[in-house]
C-alpha positions in Angstrom: 54.6 25.4 -12.8 51.0 24.3 -12.8 48.5 25.9 -15.1 46.4 28.4 -13.1 43.4 27.4 -15.2 43.7 23.8 -13.9 43.7 25.0 -10.3 40.5 27.0 -10.5 37.2 26.4 -12.3 36.2 28.7 -15.2 33.9 28.7 -18.1 33.9 30.1 -21.6 31.0 30.8 -24.1 31.4 31.1 -27.9 29.6 30.2 -31.1 30.7 27.4 -33.4 30.7 27.5 -37.2 27.1 26.3 -37.3 25.9 29.2 -35.2 25.2 27.0 -32.1 26.4 28.1 -28.7 29.2 26.3 -26.9 29.4 26.5 -23.1 32.8 25.0 -21.9 33.7 24.2 -18.3 37.4 24.0 -17.6 39.7 23.4 -14.6 38.6 22.4 -11.2 34.9 22.9 -10.3 34.9 22.3 -6.6 33.5 24.2 -3.7 37.0 25.5 -2.8 38.4 26.3 -6.3 35.5 27.3 -8.6 35.1 31.0 -9.3 32.1 31.1 -11.7 28.6 31.5 -10.5 25.2 30.6 -11.9 24.0 34.2 -12.4 27.2 35.1 -14.2 26.7 32.2 -16.6 23.1 33.2 -17.2 24.1 36.8 -18.0 26.8 35.7 -20.4 24.4 33.3 -22.1 21.7 36.0 -22.6 24.1 38.0 -24.7 24.1 35.3 -27.4 20.3 34.7 -27.5 18.4 33.7 -29.5 20.1 30.3 -30.3 18.8 27.0 -31.3 20.9 24.8 -29.1 23.7 24.9 -26.5 26.4 22.3 -26.2 27.9 21.9 -22.8 31.5 20.9 -23.2 33.4 19.3 -20.2 36.4 17.9 -22.1 38.8 20.1 -20.2 37.2 19.7 -16.8 39.8 18.4 -14.4 38.0 17.9 -11.0 34.4 18.4 -9.9 32.2 17.8 -6.9 28.6 18.6 -5.9 29.0 22.3 -6.7 29.5 21.5 -10.4 26.4 19.3 -10.4 24.3 22.1 -8.8 25.6 24.6 -11.5 24.9 22.1 -14.2 21.4 21.5 -13.0 20.7 25.2 -12.8 22.0 25.7 -16.4 20.0 22.7 -17.6 16.8 24.1 -16.1 17.5 27.6 -17.4 18.0 26.4 -21.0 15.0 24.1 -20.8 12.8 27.1 -19.7 14.1 29.0 -22.7 13.1 26.0 -25.0 16.7 25.6 -26.1 18.1 22.2 -27.1 20.8 21.0 -24.8 23.7 18.8 -25.9 26.6 17.4 -23.8 30.2 16.7 -24.9 32.7 14.9 -22.7 30.4 14.6 -19.7 31.7 11.8 -17.4 29.4 8.8 -16.6 29.2 9.8 -12.9 28.3 13.4 -13.6 25.8 12.3 -16.2 24.1 9.9 -13.8 23.9 12.6 -11.0 22.5 15.1 -13.5 19.9 12.7 -14.6 18.9 11.9 -11.1 18.8 15.6 -10.0 16.8 16.8 -13.0 14.3 14.0 -12.8 13.6 14.7 -9.2 13.5 18.4 -9.8 11.2 18.1 -12.7 8.8 15.9 -10.8 8.6 18.4 -7.9 8.2 21.3 -10.3 5.6 19.3 -12.2 3.6 18.9 -9.0 3.9 22.6 -8.3 2.9 23.5 -11.8 -0.4 21.7 -11.6 -1.9 24.6 -9.8 -1.1 26.8 -12.7 -2.8 24.6 -15.3 -6.0 25.9 -16.9 -9.4 24.3 -16.5 -9.3 22.9 -20.0 -5.9 21.4 -19.4 -7.1 19.7 -16.2 -10.2 18.3 -18.0 -8.0 17.0 -20.8 -5.6 15.4 -18.5 -8.5 13.8 -16.5 -10.0 12.5 -19.7 -6.7 11.1 -20.9 -6.2 9.4 -17.5 -9.7 7.8 -17.8 -8.9 6.5 -21.3 -5.6 5.0 -20.2 -7.3 3.3 -17.2 -9.9 1.8 -19.5 -7.3 0.5 -21.9 -5.3 -1.0 -19.1 -8.3 -2.7 -17.6 -9.3 -4.1 -21.0 -5.9 -5.5 -21.5 -6.0 -7.0 -18.0 -9.5 -8.4 -18.7 -8.2 -10.1 -21.9 -5.4 -11.8 -20.0 -7.9 -13.0 -17.3 -10.2 -14.5 -20.0 -7.2 -16.2 -21.6 -6.1 -17.5 -18.3 -9.6 -18.9 -17.4 -9.8 -20.5 -20.9 -6.4 -22.1 -20.4 -7.6 -23.6 -17.1 -10.8 -24.9 -18.7 -8.9 -26.5 -21.6 -6.3 -28.1 -19.3 -3.4 -26.0 -20.6 -2.8 -24.4 -17.3 -3.3 -26.2 -13.9 -4.4 -24.5 -10.7 -2.4 -25.1 -7.6 -5.2 -26.8 -5.6 -3.7 -26.0 -2.3 -3.7 -22.3 -3.0 -7.1 -22.5 -4.7 -8.7 -24.1 -1.6 -7.1 -21.5 0.6 -8.7 -18.7 -1.5 -12.0 -20.6 -1.3 -11.8 -20.7 2.5 -10.8 -17.0 2.7 -13.6 -15.9 0.4 -16.2 -18.2 1.8 -16.0 -19.8 5.3 -14.1 -16.9 6.9 -16.6 -14.4 5.6 -19.7 -16.1 7.2 -19.5 -14.2 10.4 -19.7 -10.7 9.0 -22.2 -11.8 6.3 -24.4 -13.3 9.0 -24.4 -10.2 11.2 -24.9 -7.7 8.5 -27.6 -9.6 6.6 -29.5 -10.4 9.8 -29.5 -6.8 10.8 -30.5 -5.6 7.4 -33.5 -7.9 7.4 -34.4 -6.8 10.9 -34.2 -3.1 9.9 -36.4 -3.7 6.8 -38.9 -5.5 8.9 -39.0 -2.7 11.5 -39.6 0.0 8.9 -42.3 -2.1 7.2 -44.0 -3.0 10.4 -44.4 0.6 11.5 -45.9 1.6 8.2 -48.1 -1.4 7.5 -49.4 -1.5 11.1 -51.4 1.6 10.3 -53.4 -0.3 7.7 -53.6 -3.6 9.7 -51.4 -5.3 7.0 -48.5 -6.6 9.1 -48.6 -9.9 7.3 -47.1 -8.2 4.2 -43.9 -7.5 6.1 -42.9 -11.0 5.0 -43.4 -10.0 1.4 -41.3 -6.9 1.7 -38.4 -8.5 3.5 -38.4 -11.7 1.5 -38.5 -10.1 -1.9 -36.0 -7.3 -1.0 -33.5 -9.8 0.4 -33.9 -12.3 -2.4 -33.7 -9.9 -5.3 -31.4 -7.2 -4.2 -30.3 -6.7 -0.6 -28.8 -10.1 0.0 -26.5 -9.9 -3.1 -25.8 -6.2 -2.5 -24.8 -6.7 1.1 -22.5 -9.6 0.1 -21.0 -7.5 -2.7 -20.2 -4.6 -0.5 -18.9 -6.7 2.3 -16.6 -8.7 0.0 -15.4 -5.4 -1.7 -14.3 -4.1 1.7 -13.0 -7.4 2.9 -11.7 -9.6 0.1 -11.3 -7.0 -2.7 -9.1 -4.9 -0.4 -7.2 -8.0 0.6 -6.5 -8.9 -3.0 -5.3 -5.4 -3.8 -3.1 -5.2 -0.8 -1.6 -8.6 -1.3 -0.7 -8.1 -5.0 0.3 -4.5 -4.3 2.8 -5.6 -1.7 4.1 -8.2 -4.0 4.6 -5.5 -6.6 6.5 -3.3 -4.1 8.7 -6.3 -3.1 9.4 -7.0 -6.8 7.9 -10.5 -6.5 5.7 -9.9 -9.6 8.9 -9.0 -11.6 10.5 -12.2 -10.3 7.6 -14.3 -11.5 7.9 -12.7 -15.0 11.6 -13.3 -15.0 11.0 -17.0 -14.3 8.6 -17.1 -17.2 5.4 -17.3 -15.1 2.5 -15.1 -16.0 1.4 -13.4 -12.8 -2.2 -13.1 -14.1 -2.4 -16.9 -14.6 -0.6 -17.7 -11.4 -2.0 -15.1 -9.0 -5.2 -13.6 -10.4 -7.1 -16.4 -12.0 -7.4 -18.6 -8.9 -8.6 -15.6 -6.8 -11.2 -14.7 -9.4 -12.5 -18.3 -9.7 -12.6 -18.7 -5.9 -14.6 -15.5 -5.2 -17.0 -16.0 -8.1 -17.8 -19.5 -6.8 -18.3 -18.5 -3.3 -20.4 -15.4 -3.9 -23.7 -17.3 -5.0 -23.4 -19.5 -1.9 -22.9 -16.4 0.4 -25.8 -14.7 -1.3 -28.2 -17.6 -0.6 -26.9 -17.7 3.0 -27.4 -13.9 3.3 -30.9 -14.2 2.0 -31.8 -16.7 4.6 -30.2 -14.7 7.4 -32.1 -11.5 6.3 -35.4 -13.4 6.2 -34.6 -14.7 9.6 -34.0 -11.2 10.9 -37.3 -10.1 9.4 -39.1 -13.0 11.0 -37.8 -12.0 14.5 -39.4 -8.6 14.1 -42.5 -9.7 12.1 -43.4 -12.4 14.5 -42.3 -10.7 17.7 -43.6 -7.2 17.3 -46.9 -7.7 15.4 -50.0 -9.8 15.6 -48.9 -12.5 13.2 -47.3 -15.8 14.3 -44.0 -17.3 13.1 -45.8 -20.0 11.2 -47.9 -17.4 9.4 -44.8 -15.4 8.6 -43.0 -18.4 7.1 -46.0 -19.4 5.0 -46.5 -15.9 3.7 -42.8 -15.8 2.8 -43.0 -19.0 0.9 -46.0 -17.8 -1.1 -44.6 -14.3 -1.8 -41.1 -15.2 -2.8 -40.8 -17.6 -5.7 -37.5 -19.2 -6.8 -37.3 -16.6 -9.6 -36.4 -13.9 -7.1 -33.7 -16.0 -5.6 -32.3 -16.8 -9.0 -32.1 -13.1 -9.9 -30.2 -12.5 -6.7 -27.8 -15.3 -7.3 -27.0 -13.9 -10.8 -26.4 -10.5 -9.3 -24.1 -11.9 -6.7 -22.1 -13.8 -9.3 -21.6 -10.5 -11.2 -20.7 -8.7 -8.1 -18.1 -11.3 -7.2 -16.5 -11.0 -10.6 -16.4 -7.2 -10.2 -14.8 -7.3 -6.8 -12.2 -9.8 -7.8 -11.3 -8.2 -11.1 -11.0 -4.7 -9.6 -9.0 -5.8 -6.6 -6.5 -7.8 -8.6 -6.2 -5.2 -11.3 -5.5 -2.4 -8.8 -3.0 -4.6 -7.0 -1.0 -5.4 -10.2 -1.0 -1.7 -11.2 0.4 -0.6 -7.8 3.4 1.7 -7.6 6.7 0.9 -5.8 6.0 2.4 -2.3 4.0 1.7 0.8 1.8 4.7 0.1 0.9 3.3 -3.3 -0.3 0.1 -1.6 -2.7 2.2 0.6 -3.9 4.1 -2.4 -4.7 1.1 -4.6 -6.4 -0.6 -1.6 -8.7 2.3 -1.1 -9.3 2.7 -4.8 -10.2 -1.0 -5.1 -12.9 -0.8 -2.5 -14.4 2.5 -3.8 -14.3 1.4 -7.5 -15.8 -2.0 -6.7 -18.7 -0.5 -4.7 -19.4 2.0 -7.5 -19.5 -0.7 -10.1 -21.6 -3.0 -8.0 -24.3 -0.3 -7.8 -24.0 0.4 -11.5 -24.3 -3.3 -12.3 -27.3 -3.6 -9.9 -29.1 -0.8 -11.8 -28.4 -2.4 -15.2 -29.6 -5.8 -14.1 -32.7 -4.4 -12.5 -33.6 -2.5 -15.7 -33.0 -5.7 -17.7 -35.3 -7.6 -15.4 -38.0 -5.0 -15.7 -37.8 -5.1 -19.5 -38.0 -8.9 -19.4 -40.8 -8.8 -16.9 -38.9 -10.9 -14.4 
């Protein structure tokens, strides 16, 4: 005759010689045969509190299904909330895997829900910790990039020229259209504003000064930086993020290929080389836009406007703008690639890192512009 205990699920609770609590599951814990319930287990456990640890013993467990896992998860969470250490004895590999999966998912959901209950000090501390971790990760990434560039310069690592020229074309020639349009319109707007104000004093000739100096020193490089942040920086983040989702980055590491050397360094070199050229082109397009307004809506001629621009804008201003554009290019490429490599493993994560790359790059471009402007003021440039 079969043992009745083997046909139905039951549990027992007792203390061992060390004073620790033992929770034993026996028999068949299935939807049809189990008789114990979670509330009954909790009530029985409370009679033995306080305890340091609870050992969940499944040595005599015959059959189990999803009901047993749900009870096990409930007991696990209940003991965790009581700050009681949990140990397992005789738990099968399948049950252990399902328990780990269920508790990890449950803890992540409860963790998101518990964020609302955190105090202001806790939220500030977590935000500060996140910032510190982000800075550390970026410094580590920057170090790898520097080593990669040095290895290329010293001939230890060779660039794939075909890929490199593709990056040059993507960051340079294919961006000319949007750079032309935006720069021309920016110069045109600056000239309109200056013409309206200077016309009151009969000094329309100085429209050339305002447009030329503004485009050469700041606006040309700034417009290029913002355009490339939204265009190329976002592309880098999306491309590398998608490769991270598809585990292509992991495959490169498995093959012994450093993804920073192979994927990041060529992109950074390409964008940093193209940005000064795009800046000079943007400067000329902005000045051309200013000339359309300056010569078309005021009393000065195109010849006078060009001569005034040549006298008012020395090469120093263009040099400052080129330096700024080079810095902006490095910022856009570094931020885009770093965000892409730090992407999570989902499609939503790709969207988040792409947005973050654009916003972060634009913020740092503005910060860099302010710093370089202050340095130029101190150096009287």
